[in-house]
C-alpha positions as protocol buffer text, in pm:
chain_id: "A"
residue {
  index: 1
  type: MET
  ca { x: 81 y: 0 z: 14 }
}
residue {
  index: 2
  type: GLY
  ca { x: 322 y: 201 z: 108 }
}
residue {
  index: 3
  type: SER
  ca { x: 448 y: 163 z: -232 }
}
residue {
  index: 4
  type: LYS
  ca { x: 132 y: 291 z: -425 }
}
residue {
  index: 5
  type: ASN
  ca { x: 89 y: 614 z: -236 }
}
residue {
  index: 6
  type: SER
  ca { x: 480 y: 664 z: -327 }
}
residue {
  index: 7
  type: LEU
  ca { x: 417 y: 569 z: -685 }
}
residue {
  index: 8
  type: VAL
  ca { x: 116 y: 833 z: -655 }
}
residue {
  index: 9
  type: LEU
  ca { x: 291 y: 1044 z: -526 }
}
residue {
  index: 10
  type: LEU
  ca { x: 570 y: 1032 z: -783 }
}
residue {
  index: 11
  type: LEU
  ca { x: 344 y: 1063 z: -1103 }
}
residue {
  index: 12
  type: ILE
  ca { x: 86 y: 1394 z: -912 }
}
residue {
  index: 13
  type: ILE
  ca { x: 489 y: 1495 z: -919 }
}
residue {
  index: 14
  type: ILE
  ca { x: 626 y: 1431 z: -1205 }
}
residue {
  index: 15
  type: SER
  ca { x: 256 y: 1586 z: -1395 }
}
residue {
  index: 16
  type: THR
  ca { x: 324 y: 1880 z: -1188 }
}
residue {
  index: 17
  type: PHE
  ca { x: 635 y: 1976 z: -1309 }
}
residue {
  index: 18
  type: LEU
  ca { x: 481 y: 1897 z: -1645 }
}
residue {
  index: 19
  type: ILE
  ca { x: 183 y: 2110 z: -1727 }
}
residue {
  index: 20
  type: GLY
  ca { x: 414 y: 2378 z: -1506 }
}
residue {
  index: 21
  type: SER
  ca { x: 753 y: 2409 z: -1675 }
}
residue {
  index: 22
  type: PHE
  ca { x: 513 y: 2325 z: -2068 }
}
residue {
  index: 23
  type: ALA
  ca { x: 648 y: 2617 z: -2291 }
}
residue {
  index: 24
  type: GLY
  ca { x: 422 y: 2849 z: -2435 }
}
residue {
  index: 25
  type: ASN
  ca { x: 127 y: 2695 z: -2163 }
}
residue {
  index: 26
  type: LEU
  ca { x: -124 y: 2928 z: -2312 }
}
residue {
  index: 27
  type: TYR
  ca { x: -282 y: 2948 z: -1895 }
}
residue {
  index: 28
  type: GLN
  ca { x: -33 y: 3176 z: -1853 }
}
residue {
  index: 29
  type: ASP
  ca { x: -30 y: 3379 z: -2139 }
}
residue {
  index: 30
  type: PHE
  ca { x: -330 y: 3418 z: -2261 }
}
residue {
  index: 31
  type: ASP
  ca { x: -709 y: 3576 z: -2076 }
}
residue {
  index: 32
  type: ILE
  ca { x: -1011 y: 3472 z: -2213 }
}
residue {
  index: 33
  type: THR
  ca { x: -1130 y: 3804 z: -2225 }
}
residue {
  index: 34
  type: TRP
  ca { x: -1544 y: 3667 z: -2343 }
}
residue {
  index: 35
  type: GLY
  ca { x: -1818 y: 3469 z: -2451 }
}
residue {
  index: 36
  type: ASP
  ca { x: -1970 y: 3341 z: -2115 }
}
residue {
  index: 37
  type: GLY
  ca { x: -1792 y: 3021 z: -2132 }
}
residue {
  index: 38
  type: ARG
  ca { x: -1749 y: 2952 z: -2515 }
}
residue {
  index: 39
  type: GLY
  ca { x: -1360 y: 3076 z: -2490 }
}
residue {
  index: 40
  type: LYS
  ca { x: -1169 y: 2710 z: -2308 }
}
residue {
  index: 41
  type: ILE
  ca { x: -826 y: 2705 z: -2224 }
}
residue {
  index: 42
  type: LEU
  ca { x: -793 y: 2250 z: -2301 }
}
residue {
  index: 43
  type: ASN
  ca { x: -529 y: 1988 z: -2232 }
}
residue {
  index: 44
  type: ASN
  ca { x: -418 y: 2122 z: -1969 }
}
residue {
  index: 45
  type: GLY
  ca { x: -298 y: 2439 z: -2144 }
}
residue {
  index: 46
  type: GLU
  ca { x: -192 y: 2315 z: -2446 }
}
residue {
  index: 47
  type: LEU
  ca { x: -515 y: 2386 z: -2624 }
}
residue {
  index: 48
  type: LEU
  ca { x: -754 y: 2675 z: -2683 }
}
residue {
  index: 49
  type: THR
  ca { x: -1070 y: 2745 z: -2893 }
}
residue {
  index: 50
  type: LEU
  ca { x: -1286 y: 2944 z: -2897 }
}
residue {
  index: 51
  type: SER
  ca { x: -1648 y: 2927 z: -3127 }
}
residue {
  index: 52
  type: LEU
  ca { x: -1945 y: 3149 z: -3242 }
}
residue {
  index: 53
  type: ASP
  ca { x: -2307 y: 3036 z: -3214 }
}
residue {
  index: 54
  type: LYS
  ca { x: -2628 y: 3265 z: -3294 }
}
residue {
  index: 55
  type: ALA
  ca { x: -2615 y: 3426 z: -2883 }
}
residue {
  index: 56
  type: SER
  ca { x: -2198 y: 3555 z: -2879 }
}
residue {
  index: 57
  type: GLY
  ca { x: -1872 y: 3496 z: -3072 }
}
residue {
  index: 58
  type: SER
  ca { x: -1582 y: 3459 z: -2785 }
}
residue {
  index: 59
  type: GLY
  ca { x: -1223 y: 3640 z: -2760 }
}
residue {
  index: 60
  type: PHE
  ca { x: -898 y: 3637 z: -2563 }
}
residue {
  index: 61
  type: GLN
  ca { x: -631 y: 3839 z: -2517 }
}
residue {
  index: 62
  type: SER
  ca { x: -263 y: 3866 z: -2420 }
}
residue {
  index: 63
  type: LYS
  ca { x: -153 y: 3904 z: -2050 }
}
residue {
  index: 64
  type: LYS
  ca { x: 164 y: 4108 z: -2151 }
}
residue {
  index: 65
  type: GLU
  ca { x: 232 y: 4335 z: -2391 }
}
residue {
  index: 66
  type: TYR
  ca { x: 541 y: 4310 z: -2664 }
}
residue {
  index: 67
  type: LEU
  ca { x: 658 y: 4619 z: -2838 }
}
residue {
  index: 68
  type: PHE
  ca { x: 889 y: 4479 z: -3094 }
}
residue {
  index: 69
  type: GLY
  ca { x: 992 y: 4083 z: -3192 }
}
residue {
  index: 70
  type: LYS
  ca { x: 850 y: 3764 z: -3403 }
}
residue {
  index: 71
  type: ILE
  ca { x: 516 y: 3595 z: -3255 }
}
residue {
  index: 72
  type: ASP
  ca { x: 379 y: 3303 z: -3395 }
}
residue {
  index: 73
  type: MET
  ca { x: 37 y: 3080 z: -3297 }
}
residue {
  index: 74
  type: GLN
  ca { x: -102 y: 2790 z: -3468 }
}
residue {
  index: 75
  type: LEU
  ca { x: -449 y: 2807 z: -3613 }
}
residue {
  index: 76
  type: LYS
  ca { x: -715 y: 2579 z: -3709 }
}
residue {
  index: 77
  type: LEU
  ca { x: -1030 y: 2768 z: -3883 }
}
residue {
  index: 78
  type: VAL
  ca { x: -1379 y: 2713 z: -3894 }
}
residue {
  index: 79
  type: PRO
  ca { x: -1443 y: 2390 z: -4061 }
}
residue {
  index: 80
  type: GLY
  ca { x: -1694 y: 2349 z: -4293 }
}
residue {
  index: 81
  type: ASN
  ca { x: -1958 y: 2609 z: -4406 }
}
residue {
  index: 82
  type: SER
  ca { x: -1801 y: 2929 z: -4210 }
}
residue {
  index: 83
  type: ALA
  ca { x: -1914 y: 3184 z: -4459 }
}
residue {
  index: 84
  type: GLY
  ca { x: -2049 y: 3519 z: -4228 }
}
residue {
  index: 85
  type: THR
  ca { x: -1783 y: 3391 z: -3944 }
}
residue {
  index: 86
  type: VAL
  ca { x: -1418 y: 3646 z: -3892 }
}
residue {
  index: 87
  type: THR
  ca { x: -1128 y: 3468 z: -3744 }
}
residue {
  index: 88
  type: ALA
  ca { x: -927 y: 3772 z: -3618 }
}
residue {
  index: 89
  type: TYR
  ca { x: -627 y: 3732 z: -3504 }
}
residue {
  index: 90
  type: TYR
  ca { x: -416 y: 4006 z: -3439 }
}
residue {
  index: 91
  type: LEU
  ca { x: -222 y: 4254 z: -3196 }
}
residue {
  index: 92
  type: SER
  ca { x: -311 y: 4623 z: -3092 }
}
residue {
  index: 93
  type: SER
  ca { x: -247 y: 4894 z: -2894 }
}
residue {
  index: 94
  type: GLN
  ca { x: -500 y: 5084 z: -2719 }
}
residue {
  index: 95
  type: GLY
  ca { x: -667 y: 5447 z: -2743 }
}
residue {
  index: 96
  type: PRO
  ca { x: -763 y: 5636 z: -3051 }
}
residue {
  index: 97
  type: THR
  ca { x: -400 y: 5659 z: -3226 }
}
residue {
  index: 98
  type: HIS
  ca { x: -407 y: 5313 z: -3161 }
}
residue {
  index: 99
  type: ASP
  ca { x: -148 y: 5117 z: -3391 }
}
residue {
  index: 100
  type: GLU
  ca { x: -226 y: 4721 z: -3511 }
}
residue {
  index: 101
  type: ILE
  ca { x: -131 y: 4503 z: -3692 }
}
residue {
  index: 102
  type: ASP
  ca { x: -448 y: 4245 z: -3871 }
}
residue {
  index: 103
  type: PHE
  ca { x: -452 y: 3931 z: -3982 }
}
residue {
  index: 104
  type: GLU
  ca { x: -860 y: 3794 z: -4016 }
}
residue {
  index: 105
  type: PHE
  ca { x: -951 y: 3534 z: -4142 }
}
residue {
  index: 106
  type: LEU
  ca { x: -1298 y: 3546 z: -4382 }
}
residue {
  index: 107
  type: GLY
  ca { x: -1592 y: 3256 z: -4403 }
}
residue {
  index: 108
  type: ASN
  ca { x: -1622 y: 3058 z: -4681 }
}
residue {
  index: 109
  type: LEU
  ca { x: -1921 y: 2836 z: -4792 }
}
residue {
  index: 110
  type: SER
  ca { x: -1827 y: 2495 z: -4797 }
}
residue {
  index: 111
  type: GLY
  ca { x: -1573 y: 2369 z: -5069 }
}
residue {
  index: 112
  type: ASP
  ca { x: -1451 y: 2822 z: -5132 }
}
residue {
  index: 113
  type: PRO
  ca { x: -1135 y: 2898 z: -5048 }
}
residue {
  index: 114
  type: TYR
  ca { x: -1051 y: 3121 z: -4725 }
}
residue {
  index: 115
  type: THR
  ca { x: -986 y: 3468 z: -4804 }
}
residue {
  index: 116
  type: LEU
  ca { x: -682 y: 3616 z: -4551 }
}
residue {
  index: 117
  type: HIS
  ca { x: -697 y: 4005 z: -4477 }
}
residue {
  index: 118
  type: THR
  ca { x: -452 y: 4155 z: -4353 }
}
residue {
  index: 119
  type: ASN
  ca { x: -396 y: 4527 z: -4229 }
}
residue {
  index: 120
  type: VAL
  ca { x: -128 y: 4797 z: -4097 }
}
residue {
  index: 121
  type: PHE
  ca { x: -255 y: 5029 z: -3865 }
}
residue {
  index: 122
  type: SER
  ca { x: 5 y: 5394 z: -3748 }
}
residue {
  index: 123
  type: GLN
  ca { x: -187 y: 5660 z: -3481 }
}
residue {
  index: 124
  type: GLY
  ca { x: -555 y: 5550 z: -3632 }
}
residue {
  index: 125
  type: LYS
  ca { x: -538 y: 5474 z: -3912 }
}
residue {
  index: 126
  type: GLY
  ca { x: -488 y: 5217 z: -4175 }
}
residue {
  index: 127
  type: ASN
  ca { x: -717 y: 5145 z: -4494 }
}
residue {
  index: 128
  type: ARG
  ca { x: -370 y: 4942 z: -4575 }
}
residue {
  index: 129
  type: GLU
  ca { x: -561 y: 4601 z: -4703 }
}
residue {
  index: 130
  type: GLN
  ca { x: -353 y: 4331 z: -4885 }
}
residue {
  index: 131
  type: GLN
  ca { x: -571 y: 4022 z: -4861 }
}
residue {
  index: 132
  type: PHE
  ca { x: -463 y: 3582 z: -5042 }
}
residue {
  index: 133
  type: HIS
  ca { x: -619 y: 3280 z: -5084 }
}
residue {
  index: 134
  type: LEU
  ca { x: -372 y: 2977 z: -4908 }
}
residue {
  index: 135
  type: TRP
  ca { x: -198 y: 2724 z: -5112 }
}
residue {
  index: 136
  type: PHE
  ca { x: -393 y: 2423 z: -4876 }
}
residue {
  index: 137
  type: ASP
  ca { x: -745 y: 2383 z: -4635 }
}
residue {
  index: 138
  type: PRO
  ca { x: -663 y: 2647 z: -4338 }
}
residue {
  index: 139
  type: THR
  ca { x: -981 y: 2329 z: -4176 }
}
residue {
  index: 140
  type: ALA
  ca { x: -814 y: 1982 z: -4217 }
}
residue {
  index: 141
  type: ASP
  ca { x: -479 y: 2126 z: -3971 }
}
residue {
  index: 142
  type: PHE
  ca { x: -260 y: 2324 z: -3797 }
}
residue {
  index: 143
  type: HIS
  ca { x: -102 y: 2656 z: -3972 }
}
residue {
  index: 144
  type: THR
  ca { x: 147 y: 2870 z: -3826 }
}
residue {
  index: 145
  type: TYR
  ca { x: 87 y: 3208 z: -3897 }
}
residue {
  index: 146
  type: SER
  ca { x: 333 y: 3442 z: -3773 }
}
residue {
  index: 147
  type: ILE
  ca { x: 400 y: 3911 z: -3693 }
}
residue {
  index: 148
  type: LEU
  ca { x: 766 y: 3958 z: -3734 }
}
residue {
  index: 149
  type: TRP
  ca { x: 753 y: 4336 z: -3636 }
}
residue {
  index: 150
  type: ASN
  ca { x: 1114 y: 4527 z: -3587 }
}
residue {
  index: 151
  type: PRO
  ca { x: 1201 y: 4905 z: -3654 }
}
residue {
  index: 152
  type: GLN
  ca { x: 1266 y: 4864 z: -3989 }
}
residue {
  index: 153
  type: HIS
  ca { x: 924 y: 4641 z: -4152 }
}
residue {
  index: 154
  type: ILE
  ca { x: 642 y: 4424 z: -4021 }
}
residue {
  index: 155
  type: ILE
  ca { x: 653 y: 4084 z: -4223 }
}
residue {
  index: 156
  type: PHE
  ca { x: 356 y: 3817 z: -4201 }
}
residue {
  index: 157
  type: SER
  ca { x: 454 y: 3488 z: -4248 }
}
residue {
  index: 158
  type: VAL
  ca { x: 219 y: 3110 z: -4274 }
}
residue {
  index: 159
  type: ASP
  ca { x: 441 y: 2800 z: -4208 }
}
residue {
  index: 160
  type: GLU
  ca { x: 711 y: 3061 z: -4253 }
}
residue {
  index: 161
  type: THR
  ca { x: 678 y: 3170 z: -4558 }
}
residue {
  index: 162
  type: PRO
  ca { x: 640 y: 3504 z: -4588 }
}
residue {
  index: 163
  type: ILE
  ca { x: 348 y: 3656 z: -4776 }
}
residue {
  index: 164
  type: ARG
  ca { x: 373 y: 4090 z: -4711 }
}
residue {
  index: 165
  type: VAL
  ca { x: 609 y: 4325 z: -4608 }
}
residue {
  index: 166
  type: PHE
  ca { x: 506 y: 4627 z: -4498 }
}
residue {
  index: 167
  type: LYS
  ca { x: 833 y: 4879 z: -4433 }
}
residue {
  index: 168
  type: ASN
  ca { x: 900 y: 5142 z: -4244 }
}
residue {
  index: 169
  type: ALA
  ca { x: 821 y: 5481 z: -4451 }
}
residue {
  index: 170
  type: GLU
  ca { x: 893 y: 5721 z: -4173 }
}
residue {
  index: 171
  type: ASN
  ca { x: 1165 y: 5898 z: -4388 }
}
residue {
  index: 172
  type: ILE
  ca { x: 834 y: 5971 z: -4658 }
}
residue {
  index: 173
  type: GLY
  ca { x: 586 y: 6114 z: -4386 }
}
residue {
  index: 174
  type: VAL
  ca { x: 371 y: 5763 z: -4331 }
}
residue {
  index: 175
  type: SER
  ca { x: 358 y: 5731 z: -3924 }
}
residue {
  index: 176
  type: TYR
  ca { x: 514 y: 5360 z: -3851 }
}
residue {
  index: 177
  type: PRO
  ca { x: 417 y: 5127 z: -3513 }
}
residue {
  index: 178
  type: LYS
  ca { x: 763 y: 5164 z: -3302 }
}
residue {
  index: 179
  type: ASN
  ca { x: 648 y: 5346 z: -2988 }
}
residue {
  index: 180
  type: GLN
  ca { x: 323 y: 5165 z: -2847 }
}
residue {
  index: 181
  type: PRO
  ca { x: 366 y: 4808 z: -2669 }
}
residue {
  index: 182
  type: MET
  ca { x: 92 y: 4548 z: -2789 }
}
residue {
  index: 183
  type: LYS
  ca { x: -89 y: 4316 z: -2685 }
}
residue {
  index: 184
  type: ILE
  ca { x: -220 y: 3975 z: -2896 }
}
residue {
  index: 185
  type: TYR
  ca { x: -597 y: 3926 z: -2967 }
}
residue {
  index: 186
  type: SER
  ca { x: -784 y: 3709 z: -3074 }
}
residue {
  index: 187
  type: SER
  ca { x: -1124 y: 3649 z: -3101 }
}
residue {
  index: 188
  type: LEU
  ca { x: -1437 y: 3454 z: -3332 }
}
residue {
  index: 189
  type: TRP
  ca { x: -1689 y: 3641 z: -3454 }
}
residue {
  index: 190
  type: ASN
  ca { x: -2073 y: 3742 z: -3655 }
}
residue {
  index: 191
  type: ALA
  ca { x: -1986 y: 3989 z: -3933 }
}
residue {
  index: 192
  type: ASP
  ca { x: -2191 y: 3846 z: -4227 }
}
residue {
  index: 193
  type: ASP
  ca { x: -2328 y: 4230 z: -4292 }
}
residue {
  index: 194
  type: TRP
  ca { x: -1952 y: 4256 z: -4562 }
}
residue {
  index: 195
  type: ALA
  ca { x: -1739 y: 3890 z: -4445 }
}
residue {
  index: 196
  type: THR
  ca { x: -1822 y: 3694 z: -4745 }
}
residue {
  index: 197
  type: ARG
  ca { x: -1879 y: 3780 z: -5078 }
}
residue {
  index: 198
  type: GLY
  ca { x: -1912 y: 4153 z: -4907 }
}
residue {
  index: 199
  type: GLY
  ca { x: -2191 y: 4011 z: -4768 }
}
residue {
  index: 200
  type: LEU
  ca { x: -2438 y: 3808 z: -5010 }
}
residue {
  index: 201
  type: VAL
  ca { x: -2338 y: 3547 z: -4826 }
}
residue {
  index: 202
  type: LYS
  ca { x: -2499 y: 3498 z: -4484 }
}
residue {
  index: 203
  type: THR
  ca { x: -2371 y: 3278 z: -4103 }
}
residue {
  index: 204
  type: ASP
  ca { x: -2614 y: 2993 z: -4115 }
}
residue {
  index: 205
  type: TRP
  ca { x: -2667 y: 2901 z: -3783 }
}
residue {
  index: 206
  type: ASN
  ca { x: -2762 y: 2604 z: -3844 }
}
residue {
  index: 207
  type: HIS
  ca { x: -2399 y: 2487 z: -3821 }
}
residue {
  index: 208
  type: ALA
  ca { x: -2321 y: 2597 z: -3513 }
}
residue {
  index: 209
  type: PRO
  ca { x: -2117 y: 2663 z: -3317 }
}
residue {
  index: 210
  type: PHE
  ca { x: -1868 y: 2690 z: -3531 }
}
residue {
  index: 211
  type: THR
  ca { x: -1514 y: 2654 z: -3374 }
}
residue {
  index: 212
  type: ALA
  ca { x: -1119 y: 2848 z: -3406 }
}
residue {
  index: 213
  type: SER
  ca { x: -840 y: 2601 z: -3245 }
}
residue {
  index: 214
  type: TYR
  ca { x: -502 y: 2756 z: -3105 }
}
residue {
  index: 215
  type: ARG
  ca { x: -215 y: 2595 z: -3015 }
}
residue {
  index: 216
  type: ASN
  ca { x: 193 y: 2652 z: -2992 }
}
residue {
  index: 217
  type: PHE
  ca { x: 211 y: 3014 z: -2912 }
}
residue {
  index: 218
  type: ASN
  ca { x: 574 y: 3170 z: -2844 }
}
residue {
  index: 219
  type: ALA
  ca { x: 685 y: 3509 z: -2846 }
}
residue {
  index: 220
  type: GLN
  ca { x: 1027 y: 3618 z: -2896 }
}
residue {
  index: 221
  type: THR
  ca { x: 1110 y: 3976 z: -2780 }
}
residue {
  index: 222
  type: THR
  ca { x: 1485 y: 3992 z: -2698 }
}
residue {
  index: 223
  type: SER
  ca { x: 1648 y: 3865 z: -3020 }
}
residue {
  index: 224
  type: ASN
  ca { x: 1910 y: 4114 z: -3188 }
}
residue {
  index: 225
  type: ALA
  ca { x: 1853 y: 3942 z: -3440 }
}
residue {
  index: 226
  type: LEU
  ca { x: 1495 y: 3978 z: -3480 }
}
residue {
  index: 227
  type: LEU
  ca { x: 1472 y: 4295 z: -3470 }
}
residue {
  index: 228
  type: ASN
  ca { x: 1763 y: 4349 z: -3809 }
}
residue {
  index: 229
  type: GLU
  ca { x: 1614 y: 4051 z: -3914 }
}
residue {
  index: 230
  type: GLU
  ca { x: 1579 y: 4127 z: -4316 }
}
residue {
  index: 231
  type: LEU
  ca { x: 1415 y: 3832 z: -4602 }
}
residue {
  index: 232
  type: ASP
  ca { x: 1760 y: 3665 z: -4802 }
}
residue {
  index: 233
  type: SER
  ca { x: 1704 y: 3568 z: -5131 }
}
residue {
  index: 234
  type: THR
  ca { x: 1523 y: 3264 z: -5079 }
}
residue {
  index: 235
  type: ARG
  ca { x: 1255 y: 3428 z: -4817 }
}
residue {
  index: 236
  type: GLN
  ca { x: 1230 y: 3746 z: -5126 }
}
residue {
  index: 237
  type: GLN
  ca { x: 1136 y: 3446 z: -5415 }
}
residue {
  index: 238
  type: ARG
  ca { x: 845 y: 3290 z: -5145 }
}
residue {
  index: 239
  type: LEU
  ca { x: 696 y: 3620 z: -5077 }
}
residue {
  index: 240
  type: LYS
  ca { x: 681 y: 3695 z: -5440 }
}
residue {
  index: 241
  type: TRP
  ca { x: 594 y: 3384 z: -5537 }
}
residue {
  index: 242
  type: VAL
  ca { x: 285 y: 3439 z: -5307 }
}
residue {
  index: 243
  type: GLN
  ca { x: 182 y: 3792 z: -5412 }
}
residue {
  index: 244
  type: GLU
  ca { x: 189 y: 3651 z: -5726 }
}
residue {
  index: 245
  type: ASN
  ca { x: -11 y: 3371 z: -5756 }
}
residue {
  index: 246
  type: TYR
  ca { x: -231 y: 3395 z: -5352 }
}
residue {
  index: 247
  type: MET
  ca { x: -298 y: 3754 z: -5331 }
}
residue {
  index: 248
  type: ILE
  ca { x: -609 y: 3867 z: -5433 }
}
residue {
  index: 249
  type: TYR
  ca { x: -575 y: 4240 z: -5339 }
}
residue {
  index: 250
  type: ASN
  ca { x: -372 y: 4478 z: -5284 }
}
residue {
  index: 251
  type: TYR
  ca { x: -504 y: 4856 z: -5181 }
}
residue {
  index: 252
  type: CYS
  ca { x: -183 y: 4988 z: -5364 }
}
residue {
  index: 253
  type: SER
  ca { x: -311 y: 4853 z: -5729 }
}
residue {
  index: 254
  type: ASP
  ca { x: -673 y: 4939 z: -5639 }
}
residue {
  index: 255
  type: ALA
  ca { x: -673 y: 5288 z: -5953 }
}
residue {
  index: 256
  type: LYS
  ca { x: -1050 y: 5306 z: -5810 }
}
residue {
  index: 257
  type: ARG
  ca { x: -1005 y: 5374 z: -5431 }
}
residue {
  index: 258
  type: PHE
  ca { x: -744 y: 5618 z: -5452 }
}
residue {
  index: 259
  type: PRO
  ca { x: -804 y: 5854 z: -5826 }
}
residue {
  index: 260
  type: GLN
  ca { x: -640 y: 6096 z: -5627 }
}
residue {
  index: 261
  type: GLY
  ca { x: -319 y: 5888 z: -5628 }
}
residue {
  index: 262
  type: PHE
  ca { x: -178 y: 5601 z: -5415 }
}
residue {
  index: 263
  type: PRO
  ca { x: -20 y: 5636 z: -5019 }
}
residue {
  index: 264
  type: PRO
  ca { x: 277 y: 5686 z: -5049 }
}
residue {
  index: 265
  type: GLU
  ca { x: 378 y: 5380 z: -4869 }
}
residue {
  index: 266
  type: CYS
  ca { x: 276 y: 5214 z: -5179 }
}
residue {
  index: 267
  type: SER
  ca { x: 564 y: 5333 z: -5386 }
}
residue {
  index: 268
  type: LEU
  ca { x: 778 y: 5128 z: -5135 }
}
residue {
  index: 269
  type: ASN
  ca { x: 618 y: 4904 z: -5059 }
}
residue {
  index: 270
  type: SER
  ca { x: 535 y: 4799 z: -5407 }
}
residue {
  index: 271
  type: SER
  ca { x: 923 y: 4553 z: -5402 }
}
residue {
  index: 272
  type: VAL
  ca { x: 1024 y: 4360 z: -5164 }
}
């Protein structure tokens, strides 16, 4: 009996150690902030899920703020008919002159591709949208979505393939997010007034609850290499491949939207 108790105690100690030392433990990094129980942290902090039904969506935010660094998170998006839903994953500061770096995943009808929407806000000004389709099914498995943010540029990547670079264009009068620490936020919500085909396709609540899943969060913030990281030639080629084959909207080529001329940063960000 004594040896059995000792074994149980040993197992408890081992499991406590493993839970406490788990890298990227989501309990340690995030708080569920809204959704009345629709957001959950599971598997001893290894998995986080958000869900959406007709009554409410849900969301979470990081406990810490970040100023420059590389932020990675693996997401598995809402499967099946997700039309009308938006899974937003982004960095943001607070206030009327906030900075923000966005990934937004716009839901789809079954069989249609997801739209990955990106945007950058600085000093409260956004309207810098680029949109992409993905070269895989983002609902079938987890994929890593990353933001590298340093004083030179912001690089959006998917599975370490860069899809967008937003360069610091302060030298031509464009503000750049560099002074305001940002928290990480994510939410799953109903946006069927605009999300899918401009709002033509509405959310089918017969498929609710809709669920998105998160794991393997990692934040690197102290490396000098990150603060000076540039794209090497291989990653520049990958960026070009994505932009030529999977970009479906670029504000810097929407002449109807900017009849007086494109925003000044477009001249800098048109090249990699």
